[in-house]
DRENFI-947785 format. One line per 5 residues: their letters; for each residue x, y, z of N, C-alpha, C. Coordinates in Angstrom, 1 decimal, padded with zeros to 4 digits, always signed. Each point is the difference from the previous one (the first is absolute). Layout:
% residues N
A	X,Y,Z,X,Y,Z,X,Y,Z ~ ...
% end
This chain:
% residues 166
MPDRE	-010.4,-018.5,-047.1,-000.6,+001.1,+000.8,-000.9,+000.8,-000.8 ~ -001.2,+000.3,+000.4,-000.9,+000.8,-000.8,+000.4,+001.4,-000.1 ~ -000.3,+000.6,-001.2,+000.3,+001.4,-000.2,-000.9,+000.8,+000.9 ~ +000.5,+001.1,+000.6,-000.8,+000.9,+000.8,+000.2,+001.4,-000.6 ~ -001.1,+000.7,-000.1,+000.1,+001.3,-000.5,+000.2,+000.9,+001.2
LAPLV	+001.1,+000.8,-000.1,+000.4,+000.9,+001.2,-000.8,+001.3,-000.2 ~ -000.4,+000.5,+001.2,-000.7,+001.3,+000.0,+001.0,+001.0,-000.5 ~ -000.5,+001.0,-000.7,+000.9,+001.1,-000.5,+000.4,+000.8,+001.2 ~ +001.3,+000.5,-000.1,+000.5,+000.9,+001.1,-000.7,+001.3,-000.1 ~ -000.1,+000.7,+001.1,-000.7,+001.3,+000.0,+001.0,+001.1,+000.3
GTSHF	+000.0,+001.0,-000.7,+000.9,+001.1,+000.2,-000.5,+000.9,+001.2 ~ +000.8,+001.0,+000.3,-000.3,+000.8,+001.2,-000.3,+001.5,-000.4 ~ -000.1,+000.2,-001.3,-000.2,+001.4,-000.4,-001.5,+000.5,-000.1 ~ -000.9,-000.9,+000.1,-001.4,+000.4,-000.1,-000.7,-000.4,+001.3 ~ -000.5,+001.1,+000.6,-000.7,-000.2,+001.3,-001.0,+001.1,+000.3
VVLIG	-000.9,-000.2,+000.9,-001.0,+001.0,+000.4,+000.0,+000.0,+001.5 ~ -000.1,+001.2,+000.5,-000.1,+000.2,+001.5,-001.3,+000.7,+000.3 ~ -000.8,-000.6,+000.9,-001.2,+000.7,+000.5,+000.2,+000.3,+001.5 ~ -000.2,+001.3,+000.4,+000.0,+000.4,+001.4,-001.5,+000.2,+000.3 ~ -000.6,-000.9,+000.8,-001.4,+000.0,+000.2,-000.6,-000.5,-001.3
SRELG	-000.9,+000.8,-000.6,-000.5,-000.4,-001.3,+000.5,+000.9,-001.1 ~ +001.0,+000.9,+000.3,+000.5,+000.9,-001.0,+001.3,-000.5,-000.6 ~ +000.0,-000.1,-001.3,+001.2,-000.4,-000.7,+001.0,+001.2,-000.2 ~ +001.2,-000.3,+000.5,+001.1,+001.1,-000.2,+001.1,-000.6,-000.8 ~ +000.6,+000.8,-000.8,+001.1,-000.4,-000.8,+001.3,+000.1,+000.7
FAEVG	+000.8,-001.1,+000.0,+001.3,+000.0,+000.6,+001.0,-000.6,-001.0 ~ +001.3,+000.5,+000.1,+001.0,-000.5,-000.8,+000.7,-001.2,+000.5 ~ -000.1,-000.2,+001.4,+000.7,-001.1,+000.6,-000.7,-000.3,+001.3 ~ +000.0,-001.3,+000.3,-000.5,-000.6,+001.3,+001.1,-000.8,+000.5 ~ +000.4,+000.2,+001.3,+001.0,-000.8,+000.6,-000.5,-001.4,+000.3
RLTSE	+000.9,-000.8,+000.4,-000.3,-001.4,+000.3,-001.0,-000.2,+001.1 ~ -000.9,-000.9,-000.1,-000.8,-000.4,+001.1,+000.7,-001.1,+000.8 ~ +000.2,+000.2,+001.3,+000.8,-000.9,+000.8,-000.7,-000.4,+001.3 ~ -000.1,-001.3,+000.2,-000.4,-000.6,+001.3,+001.2,-000.8,+000.5 ~ +000.3,+000.3,+001.3,+001.2,-000.7,+000.5,-000.3,-000.4,+001.5
TDLTA	+000.9,-000.9,+000.4,-000.1,-000.5,+001.4,+001.4,+000.2,+000.6 ~ +000.0,+000.5,+001.2,+001.2,+000.1,+000.8,+000.4,-001.3,+000.6 ~ +001.1,-000.5,-000.5,+000.5,-001.4,+000.4,+000.9,+000.0,+001.2 ~ +000.2,+001.2,+000.6,+000.9,+000.0,+001.2,-000.7,-000.5,+001.2 ~ -001.3,+000.0,+000.1,-000.8,-000.5,+001.1,-000.3,-001.4,-000.1
PSPER	-000.3,-000.7,+001.1,-000.4,-001.4,-000.1,-001.3,-000.1,-000.8 ~ -000.3,-001.1,-000.6,-001.1,-000.2,-001.0,-001.3,+000.5,+000.6 ~ -000.5,-000.4,+001.2,-001.3,+000.5,+000.4,-000.1,+001.5,+000.2 ~ +001.2,+000.7,+000.2,+000.0,+001.4,+000.3,+000.4,+000.8,-001.2 ~ +000.1,-000.6,-001.2,+000.5,+000.8,-001.1,-001.0,+001.1,-000.4
VHRFE	+000.5,+001.1,-000.5,-000.8,+001.1,-000.4,-000.1,+000.1,-001.5 ~ -001.2,+000.1,-000.6,-000.2,+000.1,-001.4,-000.3,+001.5,-000.3 ~ +000.5,+000.5,-001.1,-000.3,+001.4,-000.3,+000.1,+000.2,-001.5 ~ -000.5,+001.2,-000.5,+000.0,+000.4,-001.4,+000.9,+001.2,+000.0 ~ +000.9,+000.0,-001.0,+000.8,+001.2,-000.3,-000.8,+001.0,-000.6
TVVLR	+000.3,+001.3,+000.1,-000.7,+001.1,-000.7,+000.2,-000.2,-001.5 ~ -000.9,+000.6,-000.7,+000.2,+000.0,-001.5,+000.0,+001.5,-000.5 ~ +000.9,+000.3,-000.9,+000.1,+001.3,-000.5,-000.7,+000.1,-001.4 ~ -000.8,+001.0,-000.2,-000.6,+000.3,-001.3,+000.6,+001.3,-000.5 ~ +000.4,+000.0,-001.3,+000.7,+001.2,-000.6,-000.8,+000.4,-001.2
RALTR	-000.2,+001.3,-000.2,-000.6,+000.5,-001.2,+000.5,+001.4,-000.3 ~ -000.3,+000.4,-001.3,+000.4,+001.4,-000.4,-000.8,+001.0,+000.8 ~ +000.6,+001.0,+000.5,-000.7,+001.0,+000.7,-000.9,+000.8,-000.9 ~ -001.2,+000.2,+000.5,-001.0,+000.8,-000.8,-000.5,+001.1,+000.9 ~ -001.0,+000.7,-000.5,-000.5,+001.1,+000.9,-000.9,-000.5,+001.1
SSELF	-000.4,-001.3,-000.1,-000.8,-000.6,+001.1,+000.8,-000.2,+001.2 ~ -000.6,+000.4,+001.1,+000.7,-000.2,+001.4,-000.7,-001.1,+000.8 ~ -000.8,-000.9,-000.7,-000.8,-001.0,+000.8,+000.9,-000.9,+000.8 ~ +001.1,-000.4,-000.5,+000.9,-000.9,+000.8,+000.6,+000.7,+001.2 ~ +000.4,+001.3,-000.2,+000.5,+000.8,+001.1,-001.1,+000.3,+001.0
DWRRT	-001.2,+000.3,-000.5,-001.1,+000.2,+000.9,-000.4,-001.2,+000.9 ~ +000.1,-001.2,-000.6,-000.3,-001.2,+000.7,+001.1,-000.1,+001.2 ~ +001.2,+000.3,-000.4,+001.1,-000.1,+001.1,-000.3,+001.0,+001.1 ~ -000.4,+001.3,-000.4,-000.3,+001.0,+001.0,-001.1,-000.4,+000.9 ~ -001.0,-000.7,-000.5,-001.1,-000.5,+000.8,+000.5,-000.9,+001.1
IESGK	+000.9,-000.9,-000.4,+000.7,-000.9,+001.0,+000.8,+000.8,+001.0 ~ +000.7,+001.0,-000.5,+000.8,+000.8,+000.9,-000.8,+000.7,+001.1 ~ -001.3,+000.4,-000.4,-000.8,+000.7,+000.9,-000.6,-000.9,+001.0 ~ +000.2,-001.3,+000.0,-000.4,-000.9,+001.0,-001.3,-000.8,-000.4 ~ -000.5,+000.2,-001.2,-001.2,-000.7,-000.4,+000.4,-001.4,-000.6
DDRRP	-000.8,-001.0,+000.3,+000.3,-001.3,-000.5,-000.7,-000.1,-001.4 ~ +000.7,+000.1,-001.1,-000.5,-000.1,-001.3,+000.6,-001.1,-000.8 ~ -000.3,-001.2,+000.5,+000.5,-001.2,-000.7,-000.9,-000.4,-001.2 ~ +000.6,-000.4,-001.1,-000.7,-000.3,-001.2,+000.5,-001.3,-000.6 ~ -000.9,-000.8,-000.7,+000.5,-001.1,-000.7,+000.7,+000.5,-001.3
VTISL	+001.1,-000.7,-000.3,+000.8,+000.3,-001.2,+000.1,-001.3,-000.8 ~ -000.5,+000.0,-001.2,+000.1,-001.1,-000.9,+001.0,+000.2,-001.1 ~ +000.9,-001.0,-000.1,+001.0,+000.1,-001.1,-000.2,-001.2,-000.9 ~ -000.3,+000.3,-001.3,-000.2,-001.1,-000.9,+001.0,+000.0,-001.1 ~ +000.6,-001.2,-000.2,+001.0,-000.2,-001.1,-000.8,-000.4,-001.2
LDSAG	+000.2,+000.7,-001.2,-000.7,-000.2,-001.2,+000.8,-000.8,-001.0 ~ -000.6,-000.7,-000.9,+000.7,-000.8,-001.0,+000.5,+000.8,-001.1 ~ -000.5,+001.2,-000.2,+000.4,+001.0,-001.0,-000.6,+001.3,+000.3 ~ +000.4,+001.1,-000.7,-000.5,+001.3,+000.2,-001.5,+000.0,-000.2 ~ -000.7,+000.4,+001.0,-001.5,+000.0,+000.0,-000.6,-001.4,+000.0
GRAVS	+000.8,-001.0,+000.2,-000.4,-001.4,+000.0,-000.7,-000.5,+001.2 ~ +000.0,-001.3,+000.1,-000.7,-000.7,+001.1,+000.9,-000.2,+001.2 ~ -000.5,+000.1,+001.2,+000.8,-000.2,+001.2,+000.3,-001.5,+000.1 ~ +001.3,-000.3,+000.2,+000.4,-001.4,+000.2,+000.3,-000.3,+001.5 ~ +000.3,+001.0,+000.8,+000.1,-000.2,+001.4,-000.3,+001.4,+000.6
SWRLE	-000.7,-000.1,+001.2,-000.3,+001.2,+000.7,+000.2,-000.2,+001.5 ~ +000.4,+001.0,+000.7,+000.3,+000.0,+001.4,-000.8,+001.2,+000.6 ~ -000.5,-000.2,+001.2,-000.6,+001.1,+000.8,+000.7,+000.2,+001.3 ~ +000.4,+001.3,+000.2,+000.6,+000.4,+001.2,-001.1,+000.4,+000.9 ~ -000.2,-000.7,+001.1,-001.1,+000.4,+000.9,+000.4,+001.0,+001.0
GAWPR	-000.8,+001.0,+000.2,+000.3,+001.1,+001.0,+001.2,+000.7,-000.3 ~ +000.2,+000.4,-001.2,+001.3,+000.7,-000.4,-000.1,+001.5,+000.3 ~ +001.1,+000.6,+000.4,+000.1,+001.4,+000.4,+001.4,+000.5,-000.4 ~ +000.1,+001.3,-000.4,+001.3,+000.5,-000.4,+000.9,+000.3,+001.2 ~ +001.0,-000.7,+000.1,+001.1,+000.1,+001.0,+000.9,+001.2,-000.3
RWSGP	+000.2,+000.2,-001.4,+000.9,+001.0,-000.4,-000.4,+000.5,-001.4 ~ +000.1,+001.3,-000.2,-000.2,+000.6,-001.3,+001.3,+000.7,-000.3 ~ +000.5,-000.1,-001.2,+001.2,+000.7,-000.5,-000.3,+000.7,-001.3 ~ +000.5,+001.3,+000.0,-000.1,+000.8,-001.3,+001.2,-000.3,-000.8 ~ +000.0,+000.8,-001.1,+001.1,-000.3,-001.0,+001.4,+000.5,+000.4
LLNAS	+001.0,-000.7,-000.5,+001.4,+000.4,+000.1,+000.2,+001.1,-001.0 ~ +000.4,+001.2,+000.4,+000.2,+001.1,-001.0,+001.5,+000.1,-000.3 ~ +000.3,+000.1,-001.3,+001.4,+000.0,-000.5,+000.1,+000.9,-001.2 ~ +000.6,+001.2,+000.1,+000.1,+001.0,-001.0,+000.7,-000.5,-001.3 ~ +000.9,-001.0,+000.2,+000.8,-000.5,-001.1,-000.6,-001.2,-000.7
GNDVA	-001.2,-000.5,+000.5,-000.6,-001.2,-000.5,-001.3,+000.3,-000.8 ~ -000.5,-001.0,-000.6,-001.3,+000.2,-000.8,-000.9,-001.2,+000.3 ~ +000.1,-000.5,+001.2,-000.9,-001.1,+000.4,-001.4,+000.5,+000.3 ~ -001.0,-000.9,-000.1,-001.4,+000.2,+000.3,-000.1,+000.2,+001.6 ~ -000.7,+001.0,+000.4,-000.2,+000.2,+001.5,-000.9,-001.2,+000.5
MEELE	+000.4,-000.7,+001.0,-000.7,-001.1,+000.5,-000.4,+000.2,+001.5 ~ -001.1,-000.6,+000.4,-000.4,+000.0,+001.4,-000.1,-001.5,+000.4 ~ +000.2,-000.2,+001.3,-000.1,-001.4,+000.5,-000.9,+000.0,+001.2 ~ -000.7,-001.1,+000.1,-000.9,-000.3,+001.1,+000.4,-001.4,+000.6 ~ +000.5,+000.0,+001.2,+000.3,-001.2,+000.7,-001.2,-000.5,+000.9
LAYDG	-000.5,-001.2,-000.3,-001.2,-000.5,+000.7,+000.4,-001.0,+001.0 ~ -000.6,+000.1,+001.2,+000.0,-001.1,+001.0,-001.4,-000.6,-000.1 ~ -000.1,-001.2,+000.4,-001.3,-000.7,-000.1,-000.2,-001.1,+001.0 ~ -001.2,-000.4,+000.2,-000.3,-001.0,+001.1,-000.1,-001.4,-000.5 ~ -000.3,-000.2,-001.3,-000.1,-001.3,-000.5,+000.2,+000.0,-001.5
LVWLD	+000.4,-001.2,-000.6,+000.2,-000.2,-001.4,-000.8,-001.1,-000.4 ~ -000.8,+000.2,-001.1,-000.9,-001.1,-000.5,+000.4,-000.1,-001.5 ~ +000.3,-001.3,-000.4,+000.1,-000.3,-001.4,-001.3,-000.4,-000.5 ~ -000.6,+000.8,-000.9,-001.3,-000.2,-000.5,+000.0,-001.1,-001.1 ~ -000.9,-001.0,+000.2,-000.2,-001.1,-001.0,-000.8,+000.6,-001.1
DPDPD	+000.2,-000.5,-001.2,-000.8,+000.3,-001.2,-000.2,+001.5,-000.1 ~ +001.1,+000.8,-000.1,-000.1,+001.4,+000.0,-000.8,+000.6,-001.2 ~ -000.1,-000.8,-001.1,-000.8,+000.5,-001.2,-000.8,-001.2,-000.5 ~ -001.1,-000.3,+000.7,-000.7,-001.3,-000.3,-000.7,+000.0,-001.3 ~ +000.0,+001.1,-000.8,-000.7,+000.1,-001.2,+001.0,+000.2,-001.2
PGGDP	+000.6,-001.0,-000.5,+001.0,+000.1,-001.0,-000.6,+000.6,-001.3 ~ -001.3,-000.1,-000.1,-000.7,+000.5,-001.2,+000.0,+001.5,+000.0 ~ +000.3,+000.7,+001.1,+000.2,+001.4,+000.1,-001.4,+000.8,-000.1 ~ -001.1,-000.6,+000.6,-001.2,+000.7,+000.0,+000.1,+001.1,+001.1 ~ +000.1,+001.3,-000.4,+000.2,+001.1,+000.9,-001.2,+000.3,+000.9
DRDPG	-001.2,-000.5,-000.5,-001.2,+000.2,+000.8,-000.3,-001.0,+001.0 ~ +000.8,-001.1,+000.0,-000.3,-001.1,+000.9,+000.7,+000.3,+001.4 ~ -000.8,-000.2,+001.0,+000.5,+000.1,+001.4,+000.7,-001.3,+000.4 ~ +001.3,+000.0,+000.2,+000.7,-001.2,+000.3,-000.3,-000.5,+001.4 ~ -000.5,+000.9,+000.9,-000.3,-000.4,+001.4,+001.3,+000.0,+000.7
PSLPR	+000.0,-000.3,+001.3,+001.2,+000.1,+000.8,+001.0,-001.1,-000.3 ~ +001.3,+000.3,+000.1,+001.0,-001.0,-000.2,+000.2,-000.7,+001.3 ~ +000.4,-001.3,-000.1,+000.2,-000.7,+001.2,+001.5,+000.1,+000.4 ~ +000.3,+000.1,+001.3,+001.4,+000.1,+000.5,+000.7,-001.4,-000.1 ~ +001.2,+000.0,-000.5,+000.8,-001.2,+000.0,+000.7,-000.1,+001.3
SSHPR	+000.6,+001.1,+000.6,+000.6,-000.1,+001.3,+000.0,+001.4,+000.6 ~ +000.0,+000.0,+001.3,+000.0,+001.3,+000.7,+000.7,-000.2,+001.3 ~ +000.8,+000.9,+000.4,+000.7,-000.1,+001.3,-000.1,+001.3,+000.7 ~ -000.4,+000.0,+001.3,+000.0,+001.3,+000.7,+001.4,+000.5,+000.2 ~ +000.1,+001.3,+000.0,+001.3,+000.7,+000.2,+000.3,+000.1,+001.5
TEIEG	+001.2,-000.3,+000.3,+000.5,+000.2,+001.3,+001.4,+000.7,-000.1 ~ +000.3,+000.8,+001.0,+001.2,+000.8,-000.1,+001.2,-000.8,+000.6 ~ +001.2,+000.2,-000.5,+001.2,-000.4,+000.6,+000.6,+001.1,+000.7 ~ +000.3,-000.2,+001.3,+000.5,+001.1,+000.8,+001.2,+000.7,-000.7 ~ -000.1,+001.3,+000.0,+001.1,+000.8,-000.7,-000.2,+000.2,-001.5
A	-001.1,-000.6,-000.5,-000.2,+000.1,-001.5,-000.8,+001.3,-000.3
% end
């Protein structure tokens, strides 16, 4: 049997999140999940995406809260959100996903506890219409920052549908 070189495993501690074209720092990104309801017969099955939660340290910036307030006011403010997994701190993207038509379903402020010393965190829970796994998320391994990589090609995309009661 010929020797095969296995691809190195990638950790989960280095990632970048773009909301629109703006990079925002987050401490945690929840799982990206696409699922199918198996209770219905095959041709009637419903496919959907679970919401994803983004967590970060609370700052003086109210931009995430303001985005949620825009949605609450009845305005449709859906944005693309790109999540890129990096091979190291400040490194190259090894996988990237784009949430199509994302909007904040929930914003949560920090849990306050007089006897604790935790960092104040805020959470943004996003609903979205589609999930695209981007091929070749960092096509320039040489790292030329002035090179325009052009658009990434989608690997897969599925329209979001709702499950009754979800």
